[in-house]
N, C-alpha and C positions, 0 to 999 in steps of 0.2 A: 504494500500500500504506500509506503514512504517513497518508493521508486516512482510510482505513478504521480504522486503529489509533486515530487521534484521535477518530473518532466513537464507537468502543467506549469509550474513556476518558471522554468526555463523558457517555455513557449510564450508566456505572458511578458517576460522581460525582453524577448527578442522580437515581439510583434511590431514594435516601432521601427525595426530595421526594414520592414517592407516598404514603408514610405520614405524613410529618411536616407537609406543607402543611395538611391539614385541621385538625390539632391546633394549629398555629401560628395559623391563621386564626381558629379558635374562641377561643383564648386572647386574641388581639389584640382581637377584637370584645367579649369579656367585659370586658377592661380598659377599652376605649373606652366601653362602656355604664356601667361602674362610675364612670368619671371624669366623663362628661358627662351621665349620667342618660338622660332620654327623648331627648335630642338625639343620643345615640349610636345610636339605632335608625336614624336617617337614614344613618349610616355603614354600617350593616348593609344597608340598602336599596341604597345606592350600590354596594356590593360585589356584591350579587346582580344588580343591573341591568347591571353591567359584564361579567359572566361571558359572556353570549351574544356580546357584541361582541368579546371576546378570542378566543372559539372561532372566530368567523368570520375574524378576522385570522389566526389560526394556520392555518386551512384554506387561505386564499389564499397565505400564506407557504410552506406545504408544497407547493402546486401549483407555485409559481414555482421552488422549490428542485428539484423533480423535473425540470422543464423545463431548468433550468440544468445538472443532472447529465447529461441526455441530450446536450445541446450540448457539454458538456465532454468526454464520452466520444468523441464524433465528432471533436472537435478533437485529442484526444490520439492517436487512431488515425491521423489524417492526419499529425500531426507524426512519429509513429513510421514511417509510410510514407515520408515525405520523408527522414528521417534514414537509413532503411534503403537507400533508392535514391539516395543523394546523387550517386554517380558517374554514374549514368545520367541524372539530372536535369541535372547539369553538362555532360555529354557532348552531350546533345541541346538544351541551352539552354532547358530547361523551367522556369526559375526563375519567370518572370512568371506562367504559368498556375497553378503551385502556390501562388504568393503570393496570387493572386486567390482561389483556393479556400480558403486558410487565413484570409484576412481575412473571407470570407463567413460563417465560423462564429465 
């Protein structure tokens, strides 16, 4: 639950970036071109060329994050199962098999 709340908090903090990022980018590039003249155009080109690379990186990061969430959910369910059945596990000496299952995730 705390992970979900943390995600909601992060999203609410970054929601302002949706409207302010383009403004900050344009203002920064304007100042860059005013300061450096024609050389500032290369800064603009560099920013435009880096956007597709960042988009690709974020897609890969999102894919890895989703895979991690799935594995984390499986692991949490297994730990809850172990904690819920601790008496039975101890009674039948199943510590080793459950440890092997837990390490596998």
